[in-house]
Wavefront OBJ file of the C-alpha trace (Angstrom):
o trace
v -68.910 33.204 -18.116
v -65.253 32.804 -16.393
v -63.800 35.309 -18.827
v -66.506 37.560 -18.536
v -65.558 37.371 -14.677
v -61.979 37.898 -15.506
v -62.357 40.966 -17.192
v -65.021 42.564 -14.279
v -62.262 41.757 -11.775
v -59.247 43.486 -14.092
v -61.921 46.418 -14.299
v -62.245 46.708 -10.515
v -58.890 46.409 -9.710
v -58.009 49.100 -12.688
v -60.751 51.346 -11.095
v -59.176 50.344 -7.469
v -55.889 51.484 -8.373
v -56.799 55.263 -10.268
v -58.607 56.047 -7.146
v -56.035 54.682 -4.793
v -53.700 57.270 -6.688
v -55.897 60.241 -6.412
v -56.571 59.902 -3.070
v -52.727 59.199 -1.994
v -52.272 62.438 -4.251
v -54.509 64.419 -1.824
v -52.786 62.702 1.182
v -49.510 63.869 -0.101
v -50.695 67.471 -0.774
v -52.048 67.483 2.631
v -49.035 66.518 4.038
v -47.130 69.015 2.183
v -49.191 71.871 3.327
v -48.351 70.630 6.957
v -44.877 70.795 6.065
v -44.403 66.884 6.724
v -41.530 65.169 6.124
v -41.329 62.755 2.733
v -41.851 59.594 5.314
v -44.945 61.137 6.421
v -46.147 62.492 3.133
v -45.867 58.626 1.831
v -47.626 57.421 5.431
v -50.752 59.799 5.169
v -50.758 59.163 1.078
v -51.116 55.476 2.042
v -53.627 56.186 4.808
v -55.950 57.919 2.650
v -55.390 55.841 -0.236
v -55.761 52.225 1.273
v -57.839 52.837 4.414
v -61.302 52.693 2.648
v -60.700 49.806 0.606
v -58.917 47.827 3.365
v -62.028 48.737 5.801
v -64.391 47.291 2.835
v -62.487 43.925 2.405
v -62.884 43.245 5.818
v -66.409 43.932 6.171
v -67.222 41.876 3.414
v -64.769 38.916 4.357
v -63.033 38.935 1.072
v -59.641 37.518 2.999
v -56.540 39.580 3.356
v -57.127 43.250 2.177
v -56.169 43.638 -1.338
v -53.875 46.239 -0.095
v -51.624 43.435 1.770
v -51.892 40.655 -0.953
v -51.202 42.824 -3.954
v -47.840 44.600 -4.148
v -49.124 46.827 -7.245
v -51.417 48.750 -4.576
v -48.194 50.220 -2.915
v -47.003 51.940 -6.133
v -49.871 54.547 -6.332
v -48.956 55.969 -2.847
v -45.332 55.847 -3.852
v -45.621 57.516 -7.047
v -47.886 60.259 -5.563
v -45.296 60.987 -2.702
v -42.578 61.338 -5.364
v -44.683 63.711 -7.612
v -45.499 66.048 -4.666
v -42.071 66.008 -3.659
v -40.960 67.274 -6.850
v -43.602 69.155 -8.077
v -45.331 70.943 -5.158
v -43.027 74.198 -5.203
v -44.278 74.631 -8.688
v -48.042 74.166 -7.610
v -48.536 75.515 -4.249
v -50.456 77.944 -5.355
v -53.467 75.602 -7.141
v -54.967 75.312 -3.264
v -58.093 73.556 -5.063
v -55.843 70.613 -6.387
v -56.590 68.841 -2.903
v -60.114 69.015 -3.731
v -59.669 68.023 -6.899
v -57.892 65.186 -6.141
v -60.110 64.088 -3.320
v -63.030 64.352 -5.435
v -61.569 62.104 -8.280
v -60.927 59.287 -5.503
v -64.573 59.849 -3.996
v -65.859 59.396 -7.420
v -64.202 56.141 -8.109
v -64.387 54.155 -4.827
v -68.224 54.675 -4.183
v -68.768 53.058 -7.526
v -65.779 50.039 -6.774
v -66.738 49.819 -2.898
v -70.502 49.149 -4.138
v -69.750 46.777 -6.613
v -67.303 44.643 -4.595
v -70.076 44.483 -1.938
v -72.996 43.475 -4.758
v -70.193 40.612 -6.102
v -69.953 39.388 -2.520
v -73.713 39.009 -2.460
v -74.687 41.977 -0.194
v -77.863 43.599 -0.625
v -78.404 46.804 -3.195
v -78.878 48.987 0.184
v -76.026 47.648 2.334
v -73.933 47.512 -0.799
v -74.253 51.340 -0.994
v -73.915 52.236 2.401
v -70.600 50.062 1.896
v -69.779 52.247 -1.285
v -70.004 55.325 0.764
v -67.906 54.004 3.638
v -65.430 53.266 1.474
v -65.163 56.299 -0.509
v -65.406 58.497 2.476
v -63.143 56.260 4.997
v -59.868 57.165 3.738
v -60.322 60.714 3.673
v -61.774 60.945 7.495
v -58.513 58.967 8.187
v -56.436 61.473 6.307
v -58.148 64.404 8.379
v -58.007 63.252 11.513
v -54.192 62.213 11.291
v -53.264 65.670 10.182
v -55.661 67.298 12.811
v -57.720 68.640 10.652
v -61.514 69.308 10.746
v -62.875 66.126 9.001
v -64.180 66.972 5.278
v -66.890 64.605 6.168
v -68.247 66.743 9.326
v -67.848 69.990 7.900
v -70.733 72.026 7.565
v -69.662 74.141 5.189
v -68.878 71.435 2.705
v -70.504 68.687 0.604
v -68.790 65.203 0.707
v -70.802 62.195 1.949
v -73.434 63.110 -0.327
v -71.929 62.898 -3.817
v -71.050 59.380 -2.609
v -74.486 58.750 -1.675
v -75.883 59.566 -5.098
v -72.633 57.527 -7.037
v -72.996 54.740 -4.780
v -76.898 54.618 -5.436
v -76.593 54.872 -9.039
v -74.245 52.025 -8.852
v -76.516 49.552 -7.120
v -79.354 50.780 -9.055
v -78.050 50.431 -12.435
v -76.275 47.028 -11.262
v -79.821 45.556 -10.013
v -81.301 46.145 -13.500
v -78.765 44.629 -15.818
v -77.457 48.107 -17.146
v -74.348 48.919 -15.365
v -71.507 48.675 -17.943
v -68.410 50.774 -18.895
v -70.278 53.551 -20.103
v -72.592 54.045 -16.955
v -69.684 53.900 -14.583
v -68.037 56.454 -16.590
v -70.809 58.435 -16.122
v -71.473 58.074 -12.812
v -67.839 58.599 -11.824
v -67.953 62.224 -13.773
v -71.139 63.112 -12.130
v -69.893 62.568 -8.558
v -66.828 64.420 -9.743
v -68.700 66.926 -10.750
v -71.290 67.237 -8.032
v -68.114 66.917 -5.555
v -66.561 70.111 -7.183
v -69.507 72.651 -8.166
v -70.873 72.017 -4.497
v -67.325 73.014 -3.234
v -67.196 75.946 -5.753
v -70.532 77.226 -5.108
v -70.621 76.700 -1.092
v -73.509 74.388 -1.381
v -74.750 73.124 2.207
v -77.342 70.582 3.400
v -79.158 71.844 6.424
v -77.961 71.829 10.117
v -78.859 68.848 12.690
v -81.292 70.800 14.245
v -84.043 72.457 12.700
v -84.064 76.107 13.367
v -80.603 76.687 14.128
v -78.397 79.234 11.617
v -74.701 78.962 10.633
v -74.708 82.782 11.412
v -75.144 82.134 15.049
v -76.897 79.135 17.743
v -79.446 79.415 19.398
v -77.495 80.565 22.414
v -75.869 82.865 20.395
v -72.951 81.012 19.958
v -70.745 80.557 16.705
v -72.468 78.056 14.635
v -70.363 75.302 12.974
v -70.338 76.826 9.530
v -69.120 80.068 10.251
v -65.923 80.886 9.531
l 1 2 3 4 5 6 7 8 9 10 11 12 13 14 15 16 17 18 19 20 21 22 23 24 25 26 27 28 29 30 31 32 33 34 35 36 37 38 39 40 41 42 43 44 45 46 47 48 49 50 51 52 53 54 55 56 57 58 59 60 61 62 63 64 65 66 67 68 69 70 71 72 73 74 75 76 77 78 79 80 81 82 83 84 85 86 87 88 89 90 91 92 93 94 95 96 97 98 99 100 101 102 103 104 105 106 107 108 109 110 111 112 113 114 115 116 117 118 119 120 121 122 123 124 125 126 127 128 129 130 131 132 133 134 135 136 137 138 139 140 141 142 143 144 145 146 147 148 149 150 151 152 153 154 155 156 157 158 159 160 161 162 163 164 165 166 167 168 169 170 171 172 173 174 175 176 177 178 179 180 181 182 183 184 185 186 187 188 189 190 191 192 193 194 195 196 197 198 199 200 201 202 203 204 205 206 207 208 209 210 211 212 213 214 215 216 217 218 219 220 221 222 223 224 225 226 227
């Protein structure tokens, strides 16, 4: 039993670190596009990569957040800022990179956030909501700090919905005892693909008020989804 718990905790740490790295790269890429200096790049990478996890650990009362107690969590933002610093001049034409790395972080964090909430004794619905909050929280902080329209609230994009599906699948499979490494990989692949395909194809959800259209609001004003 103790070995099983140790293996589970170790797997969570590795998944968490992978998500931290993906989100950190997205933060450094945005910092580069905004022409921040290297310190700004590192700080924005740290904010997006660690913000959601810090919020999660505080909510589930897990003690000091893992980002402050485990030095290894500092490595992914440092690595991301360094990679973007040395490689951005050769990859800046690939504007989709930010979305791809962000989708990778979203896919992993919606799983780890849900799992940590379930392990802390939260019910599946609450765990799912915390998983979504963990996944989108860092990106929200990143966009606000960089003075961007938060992707979470962009009417022209799907962001929270892929995370909702991933967190819900994680909670359901955990509850029925079917969650394992294979199903975790499938869920992560599903969320990543959902997010990227929705972005490429321009999938959208209805606006907040029925009858409103993105081509124009009820008073002739430009809609939130119009370029």
